[in-house]
C-alpha positions in Angstrom: 176.8 245.9 81.1 177.8 245.7 84.8 175.3 244.0 87.1 174.4 246.4 89.9 173.3 243.8 92.4 176.0 241.2 91.7 178.9 242.9 93.5 177.1 244.4 96.5 175.0 241.4 97.7 176.2 239.5 100.8 176.2 235.8 101.0 172.5 235.6 101.4 172.1 238.9 99.5 168.6 239.6 100.7 167.3 243.2 101.4 164.0 245.0 101.5 162.4 248.5 101.3 159.3 249.3 103.3 156.8 251.8 101.9 155.1 253.2 105.0 152.2 255.6 105.3 152.6 258.5 107.8 151.4 257.5 111.2 151.1 253.9 110.0 147.7 254.9 108.5 147.6 251.7 106.5 149.5 248.5 106.1 153.0 249.0 104.5 154.0 247.5 101.2 157.3 245.7 101.1 159.7 245.6 98.1 162.4 243.0 98.5 165.2 241.2 96.7 166.8 237.8 97.3 169.0 235.8 94.9 167.5 232.9 93.1 167.6 229.6 95.0 165.8 227.4 92.5 166.7 226.1 89.1 166.0 227.4 85.7 162.2 227.3 86.1 162.1 229.3 89.3 159.8 232.3 89.4 161.4 235.8 88.8 159.5 237.1 91.8 157.3 235.9 94.7 154.3 237.8 95.8 152.6 237.7 99.2 149.1 238.9 100.3 148.1 242.3 101.5 148.0 242.5 105.3 144.5 243.1 106.8 143.7 246.7 107.6 140.8 248.9 108.6 142.2 251.8 106.7 140.3 253.0 103.6 143.2 254.4 101.6 146.0 251.9 101.0 149.5 251.3 99.5 150.1 248.0 97.8 152.5 246.3 95.3 150.8 246.3 91.9 151.1 243.2 89.8 150.5 244.4 86.3 150.8 240.9 84.9 148.0 239.5 87.0 146.2 242.9 87.5 146.1 242.4 91.3 147.6 243.9 94.4 150.0 242.2 96.8 151.4 243.3 100.2 155.0 242.2 99.5 157.1 241.2 96.5 160.5 239.4 96.6 162.3 239.7 93.3 165.1 237.3 92.4 167.0 238.9 89.6 167.7 242.3 88.1 166.7 243.4 84.6 168.7 245.8 82.4 171.0 246.6 85.3 168.5 247.2 88.1 165.1 246.4 89.7 161.8 248.1 89.5 158.6 247.8 91.5 155.1 249.2 90.8 153.2 250.7 93.7 149.4 251.3 93.8 147.9 254.0 96.0 144.1 253.4 96.3 141.3 255.5 97.8 138.0 253.7 97.6 136.3 256.3 99.8 133.9 259.1 98.8 136.2 261.9 99.7 139.6 262.9 98.3 142.6 262.2 100.5 146.3 263.1 100.7 148.4 260.0 101.6 151.9 260.9 102.9 154.4 258.1 102.8 158.1 257.3 103.0 160.5 254.6 101.9 162.5 252.9 104.6 165.5 250.8 103.7 165.9 247.6 105.6 169.1 247.1 107.7 170.6 244.6 105.2 170.2 246.9 102.2 173.6 248.2 101.0 173.9 252.0 101.2 175.5 251.9 97.8 172.2 251.0 96.1 170.5 254.1 94.7 166.7 254.3 95.0 164.4 256.5 92.9 160.6 257.1 92.9 159.1 257.7 89.5 155.8 259.4 88.9 154.6 258.1 85.5 151.9 260.8 85.2 154.1 263.8 85.8 157.4 262.3 84.5 159.3 263.2 87.7 162.1 261.1 89.2 162.8 261.7 92.9 166.0 260.2 94.6 165.5 258.5 97.9 166.6 260.4 101.0 166.3 259.0 104.5 163.4 260.4 106.5 161.9 262.3 103.6 158.1 262.1 103.2 156.4 262.1 99.9 152.7 262.4 99.3 150.1 261.2 96.8 146.8 263.1 96.2 144.0 260.7 95.6 140.5 261.7 94.4 137.4 259.9 95.6 137.4 256.3 94.4 140.6 256.7 92.5 144.1 255.1 92.2 147.5 256.5 91.6 150.7 254.7 90.6 154.4 255.1 91.3 157.4 253.1 90.3 160.4 252.4 92.7 163.6 252.0 90.8 166.7 250.4 92.4 169.7 251.2 90.2 171.5 254.1 88.6 169.8 257.4 87.6 170.3 256.3 84.0 168.4 253.1 84.8 165.6 255.2 86.3 165.5 257.5 83.3 165.3 254.5 80.9 162.4 253.2 82.9 160.6 256.5 82.7 161.1 256.6 78.9 159.4 253.2 78.6 156.5 254.3 80.9 155.9 257.4 78.8 154.4 255.3 76.0 151.4 254.7 78.2 149.2 257.4 76.7 145.6 257.3 75.6 146.1 256.3 72.0 144.4 254.2 69.3 146.8 252.2 67.0 144.2 250.9 64.6 142.3 247.8 63.6 143.8 244.8 61.8 142.5 243.8 59.3 140.4 246.7 58.2 138.0 246.2 56.6 137.4 242.9 58.2 135.0 239.9 58.2 134.8 237.9 61.4 137.6 238.6 63.8 139.5 241.9 64.0 142.2 243.1 66.4 142.0 246.6 68.0 145.3 247.9 69.5 145.3 250.7 72.0 147.0 252.0 75.2 145.6 253.6 78.3 147.6 255.9 80.7 148.7 254.8 84.2 146.0 256.9 85.8 143.2 259.4 85.2 141.0 257.1 83.0 138.8 254.5 84.7 137.8 252.8 81.5 137.0 253.1 77.8 134.2 252.0 75.5 134.4 250.7 72.0 131.6 250.6 69.4 131.8 249.2 65.8 129.5 250.3 63.1 128.6 248.7 59.7 128.3 250.8 56.5 124.7 251.5 57.2 125.5 253.0 60.6 124.2 250.2 62.8 126.2 249.2 65.9 127.4 245.6 65.3 129.7 245.3 68.3 130.5 247.1 71.5 132.8 246.5 74.5 133.6 248.3 77.7 137.1 247.9 79.3 137.4 249.1 82.9 140.9 248.0 83.8 143.3 251.0 83.9 146.6 251.5 82.1 147.3 248.1 80.5 148.0 247.7 76.8 145.3 245.6 75.5 143.9 243.7 72.5 140.2 243.8 72.1 
């Protein structure tokens, strides 16, 4: 497989993409790339805090591994021929909002690098075009997610195929029946569900265990 970033990076090889709300309504999120400078144990990406803002709605880099938001990410290596970044659009307010935004390539980013925006909930893939505004509709106290793919269209489609498995589904309990510890496997969509609730009953119909999970979209083991 050819490595997309290997041939186009300059000596320092660093570039960035700003995700900017219309009218600078909130702090931008920054998606970046820089070649690894450390040894074998260096981190695949570095994350930086969200800049302070008085805006209610916001755009951040979503860290699915740590379940937290960041203001900037600097990746250090491609995966499967490209790079992908998750964006979280958040509206903590009591009224729905529409948040227009655009992607702005930094001056050091090669024009030859294709960029796509993936909407996991609708399954759409939108190629980046300079000066084009996109928008996200956010209900009251809700989140929405997008994935920015830097790579070929085939790379973006492969990403979308992987994201499509995040549906509301229950994969069963192991072992079943059980005595003591059991594992429940399930998935939750990227958005639209704020949480789920589990209850376990014994043969007489009594509730013997219950658990609420509020974190969205992550494959989990209960």
